[in-house]
LOKOLKOL-935592 format. One line per field, with one value per residue: x, y, z of N, C-alpha, C, O in turn; residue in three letters. Coordinates in nm, 4 decimals. Example, Ala and Ser with C-alpha at 12.3 -4.5 7.8 and 13.67 -1.06 7.14 Angstrom:
2
n.X [1.3190,1.2850]
n.Y [-0.5690,-0.2250]
n.Z [0.7800,0.7080]
ca.X [1.2300,1.3670]
ca.Y [-0.4500,-0.1060]
ca.Z [0.7800,0.7140]
c.X [1.3200,1.2900]
c.Y [-0.3300,0.0030]
c.Z [0.7800,0.7870]
o.X [1.4236,1.3409]
o.Y [-0.3319,0.1138]
o.Z [0.8465,0.8039]
code [Ala,Ser]
END
This chain:
169
n.X [0.0710,0.0845,0.1322,-0.0896,-0.0863,-0.2087,-0.4312,-0.6121,-0.9541,-1.1778,-1.2071,-1.4110,-1.2608,-0.9810,-0.9101,-0.7298,-0.4693,-0.1413,0.0691,0.0784,0.2103,0.4057,0.6811,0.6114,0.5320,0.1932,0.1104,0.2171,0.3221,0.4051,0.5350,0.6508,0.9225,0.8371,0.5792,0.3958,0.2039,0.2053,0.0571,0.1029,-0.0268,-0.0322,-0.2339,-0.5844,-0.7560,-0.9861,-1.1069,-1.1899,-1.3788,-1.5470,-1.6734,-1.7378,-1.8085,-1.6965,-1.6496,-1.4245,-1.2347,-1.3545,-1.3576,-1.0786,-0.9838,-1.1000,-1.0258,-0.7528,-0.7750,-0.8768,-0.6443,-0.4179,-0.5343,-0.5075,-0.7004,-0.8440,-1.1076,-1.3778,-1.6422,-1.8589,-2.1254,-2.3174,-2.5153,-2.7441,-2.7217,-2.6573,-2.5206,-2.4598,-2.2690,-2.2409,-2.0402,-2.0686,-1.9299,-2.0937,-2.0846,-2.1445,-2.2771,-2.3193,-2.4241,-2.5254,-2.5514,-2.7248,-2.7718,-2.9530,-2.8511,-2.9445,-3.0820,-3.3031,-3.1636,-2.8980,-2.5781,-2.6553,-2.8166,-3.1338,-3.2116,-3.5046,-3.6821,-3.7418,-3.5784,-3.6509,-3.4072,-3.2423,-3.2258,-3.0002,-2.6815,-2.5316,-2.2185,-2.0493,-1.7621,-1.7154,-1.6526,-1.5126,-1.6868,-1.9612,-2.1953,-2.3182,-2.5688,-2.7947,-3.0057,-3.1667,-3.3948,-3.4094,-3.5717,-3.7435,-3.8726,-3.7919,-3.6919,-3.3928,-3.3048,-2.9924,-2.6687,-2.3709,-2.0139,-1.7202,-1.6096,-1.7690,-2.0628,-2.3296,-2.6313,-2.9417,-3.0792,-3.3892,-3.5332,-3.4477,-3.5751,-3.5202,-3.3574,-3.1889,-3.1315,-2.9370,-2.9031,-2.6779,-2.6725]
n.Y [-0.1002,0.2178,0.5751,0.7953,1.0920,1.4377,1.5153,1.7072,1.7500,1.8497,2.0708,1.7678,1.6457,1.7085,1.5428,1.3133,1.1095,1.2155,1.0956,0.8138,0.5950,0.5667,0.5799,0.6119,0.4760,0.3746,0.2229,0.0456,-0.2195,-0.4358,-0.7367,-0.8174,-0.9894,-1.0842,-1.1298,-0.9333,-0.7102,-0.4334,-0.1673,0.0984,0.3611,0.6369,0.8367,0.9781,0.7823,0.7162,0.9400,1.0256,0.7987,0.7867,1.0391,1.0478,0.7935,0.6028,0.2843,0.1384,0.2252,0.1828,-0.0984,-0.1600,-0.0484,-0.2189,-0.4670,-0.4049,-0.4013,-0.6550,-0.8068,-0.7172,-0.8190,-1.0756,-1.2110,-1.2391,-1.1641,-1.1171,-1.1202,-1.1614,-1.0114,-1.0929,-1.0141,-0.8121,-0.4326,-0.1493,-0.1506,-0.1115,-0.2508,-0.3527,-0.5508,-0.6704,-0.8130,-0.9968,-1.1344,-1.4687,-1.4197,-1.2770,-0.9812,-0.8253,-0.5453,-0.4319,-0.1722,-0.0528,0.1015,0.1841,0.3756,0.5711,0.7863,0.7315,0.8303,1.0626,1.3126,1.4087,1.0695,0.9911,0.7719,0.4281,0.1678,-0.2000,-0.4500,-0.7677,-1.1254,-1.1595,-1.3102,-1.4023,-1.4426,-1.5254,-1.5158,-1.7353,-1.6758,-1.8322,-1.8607,-1.8520,-2.0496,-2.0253,-2.1596,-2.0829,-1.7853,-1.4781,-1.2236,-0.9257,-0.6911,-0.7813,-0.9659,-1.2276,-1.5714,-1.7367,-1.9859,-2.1276,-2.2152,-2.4060,-2.4151,-2.5146,-2.3613,-2.0851,-1.9060,-1.9483,-1.7856,-1.6470,-1.3421,-1.2782,-1.0015,-0.6666,-0.3563,-0.0681,-0.1423,-0.4171,-0.6238,-0.8434,-1.1360,-1.3602,-1.6859]
n.Z [0.0138,-0.0829,-0.0685,-0.2278,-0.3832,-0.3476,-0.6115,-0.8281,-0.8418,-0.9685,-1.2264,-1.3870,-1.6254,-1.5666,-1.3759,-1.2684,-1.2025,-1.1239,-1.0288,-1.0321,-0.8896,-0.5999,-0.4006,-0.1159,0.1709,0.2742,0.4478,0.7406,0.8771,1.1504,1.2941,1.6157,1.7659,2.0007,1.9687,1.9586,1.7754,1.5176,1.3454,1.1629,1.0351,0.8341,0.7705,0.7650,0.7690,0.9576,1.0293,0.7654,0.7042,0.9142,0.8207,0.5798,0.5335,0.3503,0.2158,0.1852,0.3602,0.5675,0.5722,0.5415,0.8112,0.9857,0.9118,0.9720,1.2585,1.3103,1.2225,1.4136,1.6221,1.5905,1.5368,1.7710,1.8686,2.0595,1.9816,1.6867,1.4840,1.2315,0.9554,0.7475,0.7411,0.9731,1.2460,1.6159,1.8524,2.2054,2.4449,2.7483,3.0412,3.3147,3.6337,3.5920,3.3487,3.0072,2.8638,2.5924,2.3929,2.1131,1.8976,1.6443,1.3826,1.1372,0.8965,0.6481,0.6547,0.7150,0.8831,0.9010,1.1015,1.2700,1.3284,1.1328,1.0651,1.1503,1.0299,1.0305,1.0935,1.0445,0.9693,1.2403,1.2953,1.5349,1.7207,2.0105,2.2282,2.5032,2.8362,3.1122,3.3189,3.2075,3.0472,2.8100,2.7053,2.7101,2.6007,2.6181,2.5059,2.5612,2.4962,2.2971,2.4496,2.4064,2.4246,2.2972,2.0953,2.1688,2.0884,2.1890,2.0633,2.0641,2.2636,2.1983,2.2010,2.0146,1.8343,1.6941,1.6447,1.5278,1.4475,1.4381,1.5596,1.6887,1.9184,2.0957,2.3743,2.4858,2.7060,2.8114,2.9265]
ca.X [0.0118,0.1438,0.0697,-0.0771,-0.0463,-0.3362,-0.4693,-0.7030,-1.0957,-1.2455,-1.3277,-1.3745,-1.1290,-0.8130,-0.9093,-0.6593,-0.3666,-0.0179,0.1540,0.0053,0.2889,0.5346,0.7822,0.6013,0.4581,0.0344,0.0787,0.3617,0.3013,0.5194,0.5038,0.7603,0.9708,0.7726,0.4470,0.2930,0.1466,0.1890,0.0044,0.1063,-0.1509,-0.0046,-0.3602,-0.7016,-0.8950,-1.0656,-1.1815,-1.2746,-1.4816,-1.6565,-1.7346,-1.7942,-1.8955,-1.6378,-1.6856,-1.3040,-1.2030,-1.4209,-1.2988,-0.9196,-0.9589,-1.1587,-0.9184,-0.6456,-0.8133,-0.8751,-0.4564,-0.3456,-0.5805,-0.4949,-0.8275,-0.9152,-1.2145,-1.4921,-1.7886,-1.9047,-2.2499,-2.3237,-2.6382,-2.7641,-2.7616,-2.5467,-2.5256,-2.3714,-2.2606,-2.1533,-2.0635,-2.0309,-1.9233,-2.0942,-2.0505,-2.2205,-2.3665,-2.2624,-2.4861,-2.5086,-2.6181,-2.7342,-2.8372,-2.9854,-2.8525,-2.9815,-3.2122,-3.3150,-3.0880,-2.7606,-2.4769,-2.7076,-2.9055,-3.1562,-3.2955,-3.6708,-3.7362,-3.6747,-3.5971,-3.6085,-3.3048,-3.2551,-3.1681,-2.8565,-2.6411,-2.4404,-2.1184,-1.9865,-1.6513,-1.7714,-1.5626,-1.5094,-1.8064,-2.0974,-2.1948,-2.3576,-2.6566,-2.9527,-2.9943,-3.2670,-3.3640,-3.5257,-3.6667,-3.8383,-3.9321,-3.8208,-3.5782,-3.3746,-3.2027,-2.8268,-2.5655,-2.2282,-1.9489,-1.5564,-1.6383,-1.8535,-2.2247,-2.3939,-2.7908,-2.9640,-3.1699,-3.4578,-3.5221,-3.4392,-3.6302,-3.4654,-3.2276,-3.2152,-3.0371,-2.9478,-2.8595,-2.6374,-2.6086]
ca.Y [-0.0162,0.3370,0.6886,0.8751,1.2461,1.4540,1.5692,1.8054,1.6596,1.9273,1.9562,1.6062,1.6408,1.7096,1.4382,1.2111,1.1093,1.2483,1.0062,0.6705,0.5324,0.6341,0.4956,0.6368,0.3726,0.4084,0.1563,-0.0041,-0.3236,-0.5107,-0.8216,-0.8009,-1.0934,-1.1032,-1.1658,-0.8263,-0.6573,-0.2969,-0.1034,0.2509,0.4043,0.7622,0.8802,1.0103,0.7079,0.6894,1.0529,0.9873,0.6942,0.8652,1.1780,1.0380,0.6504,0.5401,0.1494,0.0793,0.2730,0.1042,-0.2389,-0.1379,-0.0473,-0.3372,-0.5372,-0.3709,-0.4463,-0.8010,-0.8568,-0.6604,-0.8847,-1.2117,-1.3088,-1.2829,-1.0703,-1.1899,-1.1013,-1.1663,-1.0204,-1.0811,-0.9664,-0.6592,-0.3099,-0.0963,-0.2268,-0.0836,-0.3433,-0.3421,-0.6810,-0.6432,-0.9396,-0.9714,-1.2800,-1.5648,-1.3948,-1.1738,-0.8514,-0.7799,-0.4558,-0.4276,-0.0902,-0.0702,0.2365,0.1783,0.4419,0.6424,0.8893,0.6901,0.8948,1.2214,1.3086,1.3111,0.9438,1.0295,0.6493,0.3359,0.0174,-0.3156,-0.5171,-0.9071,-1.1791,-1.1325,-1.4348,-1.3692,-1.5629,-1.4847,-1.6100,-1.7524,-1.6621,-1.9841,-1.8595,-1.8578,-2.1535,-1.9935,-2.2430,-1.9846,-1.6555,-1.4209,-1.0980,-0.8424,-0.5843,-0.8261,-1.0670,-1.3757,-1.6684,-1.7607,-2.1174,-2.0932,-2.3588,-2.3567,-2.4797,-2.4743,-2.2144,-1.9834,-1.9378,-1.8978,-1.7564,-1.5639,-1.2673,-1.2385,-0.8953,-0.5635,-0.2416,0.0074,-0.2036,-0.5302,-0.6438,-1.0266,-1.1759,-1.4879,-1.7467]
ca.Z [-0.0100,-0.1004,-0.0386,-0.3614,-0.3397,-0.3987,-0.7475,-0.8753,-0.8420,-1.0451,-1.3364,-1.3920,-1.7469,-1.4911,-1.2437,-1.2693,-1.0905,-1.1686,-1.0013,-1.0035,-0.7991,-0.5180,-0.2596,0.0197,0.2697,0.2959,0.5713,0.7727,0.9211,1.2023,1.4153,1.7069,1.8132,2.1414,1.9145,1.9515,1.6143,1.5242,1.2406,1.1481,0.9068,0.8344,0.7140,0.8344,0.7461,1.0391,1.0131,0.6551,0.7252,1.0056,0.7855,0.4273,0.5159,0.2365,0.2689,0.1628,0.4580,0.7221,0.5647,0.5912,0.9597,1.0481,0.8780,1.0643,1.4097,1.3045,1.2120,1.5396,1.7403,1.5744,1.5425,1.9187,1.8978,2.1271,1.9144,1.5892,1.4417,1.0881,0.8801,0.6860,0.8535,1.0655,1.3940,1.7220,1.9417,2.2979,2.4747,2.8942,3.1351,3.4515,3.7072,3.5628,3.2370,2.9341,2.8479,2.4724,2.3512,1.9725,1.8566,1.4978,1.3260,0.9840,0.8473,0.5403,0.6634,0.7881,0.8663,0.9101,1.2008,1.3165,1.2773,1.1345,1.0182,1.2034,0.9353,1.1115,1.0290,1.0691,1.1120,1.2646,1.3294,1.6421,1.7971,2.1592,2.3004,2.6370,2.9248,3.2026,3.4200,3.1305,2.9825,2.6756,2.6546,2.7084,2.5606,2.6522,2.4546,2.7030,2.4504,2.2261,2.5456,2.3814,2.4489,2.1811,2.1211,2.1542,2.1092,2.2228,1.9818,2.0830,2.3694,2.1557,2.2172,1.8790,1.8348,1.5990,1.6647,1.3939,1.4201,1.5631,1.5164,1.7299,1.9792,2.1864,2.4730,2.4741,2.8276,2.7735,3.0794]
c.X [0.0815,0.0850,0.0520,-0.0864,-0.1442,-0.3393,-0.5866,-0.8342,-1.1868,-1.1718,-1.2710,-1.2826,-1.0256,-0.8222,-0.8422,-0.5326,-0.2349,0.0720,0.1010,0.0477,0.3923,0.6074,0.7146,0.4748,0.3188,0.0058,0.1815,0.3013,0.3826,0.4705,0.6635,0.8077,0.9067,0.6081,0.3659,0.2994,0.1311,0.1574,-0.0051,0.0383,-0.1485,-0.0988,-0.4383,-0.8103,-1.0255,-1.1674,-1.2717,-1.3862,-1.5941,-1.7307,-1.8020,-1.8384,-1.8325,-1.6097,-1.5121,-1.2256,-1.2393,-1.3686,-1.1432,-0.9143,-1.0023,-1.0725,-0.7652,-0.6551,-0.7876,-0.7131,-0.4194,-0.3930,-0.5575,-0.5931,-0.9066,-1.0014,-1.3474,-1.6202,-1.8213,-2.0781,-2.2584,-2.4770,-2.6301,-2.7587,-2.6440,-2.5998,-2.4208,-2.3777,-2.1737,-2.1660,-1.9938,-2.0430,-1.9653,-2.0908,-2.1424,-2.2848,-2.2757,-2.4025,-2.4228,-2.5974,-2.6357,-2.8194,-2.8669,-2.9726,-2.8732,-3.0861,-3.1967,-3.2083,-2.9361,-2.6607,-2.5125,-2.8090,-3.0026,-3.2298,-3.4581,-3.7082,-3.6629,-3.6844,-3.5464,-3.4820,-3.2997,-3.2915,-3.0387,-2.7878,-2.5031,-2.3215,-2.0601,-1.8761,-1.6919,-1.6471,-1.6127,-1.6339,-1.9578,-2.0944,-2.2769,-2.4801,-2.7813,-2.9340,-3.1303,-3.2749,-3.4806,-3.5825,-3.7615,-3.9406,-3.9031,-3.6688,-3.5416,-3.2627,-3.0473,-2.7468,-2.4259,-2.1303,-1.7898,-1.5703,-1.6743,-2.0122,-2.2547,-2.5586,-2.8237,-3.0979,-3.2408,-3.5071,-3.5044,-3.4700,-3.5464,-3.2908,-3.2832,-3.1212,-3.0453,-2.8474,-2.8063,-2.5923,-2.5689]
c.Y [0.1383,0.4623,0.7436,1.0071,1.3095,1.5248,1.6188,1.7319,1.7407,2.0404,1.8402,1.5853,1.6351,1.6315,1.3317,1.1982,1.1224,1.1722,0.8999,0.5978,0.5712,0.5445,0.5155,0.5751,0.4523,0.3601,0.0688,-0.0950,-0.4272,-0.6026,-0.8328,-0.9666,-1.1797,-1.1640,-1.0756,-0.7648,-0.5155,-0.2526,0.0502,0.2695,0.5650,0.8381,0.9019,0.9012,0.6654,0.8245,1.0595,0.8894,0.7506,0.9881,1.1398,0.8869,0.6127,0.3821,0.0906,0.1233,0.1772,-0.0465,-0.2627,-0.1407,-0.1410,-0.4524,-0.5442,-0.4345,-0.5816,-0.8865,-0.8417,-0.7533,-1.0276,-1.2621,-1.3041,-1.1883,-1.1848,-1.1743,-1.0933,-1.1478,-1.0018,-1.0735,-0.8326,-0.5480,-0.2700,-0.1409,-0.1683,-0.1714,-0.3224,-0.4798,-0.6246,-0.8274,-0.9092,-1.0966,-1.3489,-1.5443,-1.2910,-1.0924,-0.8044,-0.6882,-0.4487,-0.2941,-0.0726,0.0930,0.2795,0.2750,0.4944,0.7600,0.8585,0.7783,1.0786,1.2051,1.4267,1.2067,1.0010,0.9068,0.5608,0.2177,-0.0888,-0.4014,-0.6839,-1.0054,-1.1574,-1.2578,-1.3871,-1.4813,-1.4851,-1.6042,-1.6149,-1.7687,-1.8084,-1.9921,-1.8712,-1.9606,-2.1529,-2.0934,-2.1861,-1.8293,-1.5757,-1.2666,-1.0157,-0.7557,-0.6722,-0.9390,-1.2078,-1.4532,-1.6856,-1.8839,-2.0626,-2.2231,-2.3080,-2.4545,-2.4454,-2.3467,-2.0907,-2.0306,-1.8745,-1.8880,-1.6188,-1.4446,-1.2327,-1.1042,-0.7763,-0.4236,-0.1232,-0.0580,-0.3258,-0.5471,-0.7618,-1.0336,-1.3173,-1.5595,-1.8697]
c.Z [0.0169,-0.0923,-0.2014,-0.3358,-0.4119,-0.5302,-0.7702,-0.8925,-0.9439,-1.1363,-1.3702,-1.5334,-1.6713,-1.3922,-1.2460,-1.2272,-1.1381,-1.1614,-0.9636,-0.9420,-0.7382,-0.4381,-0.1165,0.0829,0.2873,0.4293,0.6184,0.9153,1.0130,1.2810,1.4781,1.7369,1.9220,2.0956,1.9155,1.7744,1.6258,1.3778,1.2545,1.0267,0.9036,0.7435,0.7865,0.7868,0.8079,1.0263,0.9035,0.6762,0.8035,0.9164,0.6708,0.4215,0.3954,0.2685,0.2779,0.2959,0.5836,0.6751,0.5996,0.7404,1.0170,1.0325,0.9529,1.2039,1.4206,1.3070,1.3414,1.6495,1.7372,1.5818,1.6963,1.9474,1.9779,2.0771,1.7482,1.5397,1.2742,1.0322,0.8074,0.7916,0.9129,1.2259,1.5063,1.8339,2.0601,2.3669,2.6251,2.9519,3.2839,3.5384,3.6724,3.4322,3.1589,2.8819,2.6805,2.4235,2.2076,1.9341,1.6908,1.4712,1.1817,0.9536,0.7032,0.5336,0.7351,0.7535,0.8880,1.0210,1.1844,1.2622,1.2646,1.1110,1.0856,1.1001,1.0180,1.0113,1.0987,0.9403,1.1139,1.3475,1.4352,1.7276,1.9063,2.1905,2.4576,2.7622,3.0265,3.2975,3.3415,3.0293,2.8384,2.6134,2.6201,2.6717,2.5842,2.5903,2.5389,2.6444,2.3788,2.3414,2.5191,2.4003,2.3221,2.1885,2.0973,2.1576,2.1407,2.1297,2.0490,2.1821,2.3039,2.1712,2.0566,1.8631,1.7097,1.6690,1.5494,1.3609,1.4824,1.4799,1.5639,1.8185,2.0638,2.2704,2.4875,2.6298,2.7892,2.8987,3.0382]
o.X [0.1257,-0.0363,0.1433,-0.0989,-0.1782,-0.2428,-0.6792,-0.8238,-1.2748,-1.0684,-1.1537,-1.2271,-0.9525,-0.7363,-0.9094,-0.4773,-0.2020,0.1559,0.0728,-0.0276,0.4846,0.5715,0.7507,0.3570,0.3195,-0.0748,0.2422,0.2537,0.4349,0.3689,0.7663,0.7238,0.9149,0.5350,0.2520,0.3843,0.0635,0.2288,-0.0832,0.0497,-0.2402,-0.0528,-0.4121,-0.9292,-1.1254,-1.2893,-1.3915,-1.4989,-1.7107,-1.8433,-1.9145,-1.8985,-1.9161,-1.5339,-1.4786,-1.1452,-1.1683,-1.3352,-1.0961,-0.8466,-0.9435,-1.0473,-0.6921,-0.5674,-0.7102,-0.6790,-0.3848,-0.3257,-0.5744,-0.5959,-1.0128,-0.9824,-1.3849,-1.7124,-1.7928,-2.1548,-2.2102,-2.5556,-2.5319,-2.7865,-2.5409,-2.7087,-2.3005,-2.4762,-2.0575,-2.2753,-1.8930,-2.1187,-1.9076,-2.0992,-2.2513,-2.3502,-2.1830,-2.4962,-2.3097,-2.7140,-2.5238,-2.9416,-2.7670,-3.0452,-2.8311,-3.1964,-3.0943,-3.1741,-2.8719,-2.6387,-2.4381,-2.8765,-2.9784,-3.3047,-3.5224,-3.8258,-3.5417,-3.7961,-3.4348,-3.4760,-3.3585,-3.3607,-2.9681,-2.8369,-2.3949,-2.3551,-2.0221,-1.8870,-1.6992,-1.5680,-1.7185,-1.6777,-2.0590,-2.0103,-2.2964,-2.4906,-2.8578,-2.8424,-3.2231,-3.1826,-3.5978,-3.6694,-3.8786,-4.0539,-3.9598,-3.5589,-3.6205,-3.1632,-3.0069,-2.7718,-2.3812,-2.1662,-1.7659,-1.5290,-1.6194,-2.0649,-2.2054,-2.6172,-2.7505,-3.1941,-3.1831,-3.5264,-3.5489,-3.4164,-3.4915,-3.1726,-3.4016,-3.0162,-3.1577,-2.7517,-2.8867,-2.5003,-2.5166]
o.Y [0.1685,0.4586,0.7405,1.0219,1.2660,1.5965,1.5562,1.6367,1.6752,2.0897,1.8050,1.4755,1.5413,1.6456,1.2319,1.3074,1.0260,1.1581,0.8913,0.5075,0.6150,0.4278,0.4518,0.6042,0.5731,0.4072,0.0092,-0.0508,-0.5162,-0.5756,-0.8508,-1.0562,-1.3017,-1.2275,-1.1043,-0.7813,-0.4652,-0.2991,0.1148,0.1962,0.6273,0.8995,0.8632,0.9280,0.6115,0.8118,1.0864,0.9338,0.7595,1.0250,1.1847,0.8479,0.5813,0.3652,0.0109,0.0392,0.1197,-0.1150,-0.3555,-0.2270,-0.1659,-0.5282,-0.6395,-0.5036,-0.6335,-0.9874,-0.9443,-0.7742,-1.1010,-1.3723,-1.3612,-1.1217,-1.2976,-1.2231,-0.9844,-1.2434,-0.9080,-1.1485,-0.7585,-0.5674,-0.3373,-0.1521,-0.1803,-0.1733,-0.2842,-0.5362,-0.5540,-0.9199,-0.8316,-1.1897,-1.3087,-1.6395,-1.2298,-1.1693,-0.7627,-0.7231,-0.4646,-0.3081,-0.0866,0.1827,0.3804,0.2417,0.4692,0.8164,0.9435,0.8122,1.1767,1.1030,1.5232,1.2258,1.0442,0.9104,0.5782,0.1688,-0.0881,-0.4071,-0.7053,-0.9769,-1.1388,-1.2974,-1.3445,-1.5853,-1.3709,-1.7267,-1.5127,-1.8628,-1.8703,-2.0968,-1.8963,-1.9649,-2.2529,-2.1073,-2.2219,-1.7643,-1.6506,-1.1887,-1.0415,-0.7050,-0.6392,-0.9793,-1.2995,-1.3986,-1.6625,-1.8855,-1.9746,-2.3193,-2.1950,-2.5719,-2.3281,-2.2361,-1.9877,-2.1412,-1.7744,-1.9946,-1.5321,-1.4845,-1.1649,-1.0843,-0.7733,-0.3861,-0.0663,-0.0335,-0.3344,-0.4864,-0.8090,-0.9615,-1.3935,-1.5180,-1.9476]
o.Z [0.1278,-0.1130,-0.2839,-0.2142,-0.5219,-0.5565,-0.7187,-0.9699,-0.9998,-1.0914,-1.3829,-1.5319,-1.7030,-1.3053,-1.2199,-1.2139,-1.2072,-1.2503,-0.8441,-0.9056,-0.8070,-0.4224,-0.0176,0.0622,0.3108,0.5096,0.5294,1.0199,0.9460,1.3449,1.4128,1.7278,1.9359,2.1716,1.8786,1.6868,1.7155,1.2889,1.3244,0.9284,0.9570,0.6473,0.9004,0.7699,0.7603,1.0150,0.9130,0.6541,0.7651,0.9499,0.6490,0.3214,0.3106,0.3641,0.3654,0.3361,0.6660,0.7718,0.6653,0.7962,1.1222,1.1262,0.9800,1.2556,1.5010,1.3688,1.3998,1.7504,1.8346,1.6365,1.7211,2.0492,1.9462,2.1426,1.6984,1.5512,1.2107,1.0900,0.8068,0.9100,0.9103,1.2823,1.4827,1.9077,2.0467,2.3617,2.6278,2.9225,3.3601,3.4583,3.7132,3.3896,3.2120,2.8602,2.6556,2.4048,2.1588,1.9395,1.6201,1.5141,1.1250,0.9969,0.6397,0.4296,0.7967,0.6372,0.8900,1.0342,1.1119,1.1664,1.3602,1.1471,1.0984,1.0831,1.0701,0.8884,1.2047,0.8426,1.0147,1.4532,1.3949,1.7841,1.8802,2.1841,2.5259,2.7694,3.0157,3.3454,3.4068,2.9395,2.7693,2.4915,2.5306,2.7223,2.5535,2.6141,2.5665,2.7153,2.3977,2.3152,2.5786,2.3908,2.2305,2.2610,2.0213,2.2302,2.1215,2.1202,2.0781,2.1471,2.3431,2.1594,2.0046,1.8819,1.6620,1.7346,1.4644,1.2410,1.5971,1.3756,1.4696,1.7943,2.0962,2.2497,2.5046,2.6578,2.7355,2.9692,3.1178]
code [Met,Ser,Phe,Val,Pro,Ala,Phe,Pro,Ile,Tyr,Pro,Pro,Glu,Thr,Ala,Trp,Met,Arg,Glu,Pro,Lys,Thr,Asn,Ile,Pro,Gly,Leu,Ile,Ala,His,Ser,Ser,Ala,Gly,Gly,Gly,Arg,Ile,Ala,Phe,Leu,Pro,Ala,Asp,Cys,Asp,Arg,Arg,Phe,Ala,Arg,Asp,Asn,Leu,Pro,Asp,His,Gly,Asn,Leu,Leu,Ala,Asn,Leu,Val,Arg,Trp,Ala,Ala,Lys,Gly,Ala,Ile,Pro,Leu,Ser,Val,Glu,Gly,Ala,Gly,Leu,Ile,Asp,Cys,His,Leu,Tyr,His,Gln,Pro,Gly,Arg,Leu,Ile,Leu,His,Leu,Val,Asn,Leu,Thr,Ser,Ala,Gly,Thr,Trp,Arg,Gln,Pro,Val,Asp,Glu,Leu,Ile,Pro,Ile,Gly,Pro,Leu,His,Val,Arg,Val,Lys,Leu,Pro,Ala,Asp,Val,Ser,Gly,Lys,Arg,Ala,Arg,Leu,Leu,Val,Ser,Gly,Lys,Ala,Val,Ser,Ala,Ser,Thr,Val,Ala,Gly,Trp,Ser,Arg,Phe,Glu,Val,Lys,Ser,Ile,Leu,Asp,His,Glu,Val,Thr,Val,Ile,Val]
END
């Protein structure tokens, strides 16, 4: 990955990269002898993703986090929509907050329409004091069937309108 210098974007007939390849690194990744991982991204991809919702920037940031964590991320939520997730551990249980941020005006405020999303396929890494065999959805008031495989609890949330709180025991 290399840095691409700025180039004019307007008028369209002049919008082309003057220097298509440089030797200036755009990402420096390093694995230390002790097993630690370091990624240096000398660009403002996080700010640009927050401001402009550019999917490539979001994918790059997410993949950097996965690489640095060596895949040791304790939560996976798959499904259509934009979801804010917060996982908390209390003695004997996990609490998972799922907030549906999907709207016709996503990335703009205020939210004036709620769009239901789902199904969501959830995987949660289980700590030693949580069996993960039962999950209860507090907002919808439903119990969901959960299975445990290799220290992970798996279950499905059928639909979320605004938010859902899941208790995993």
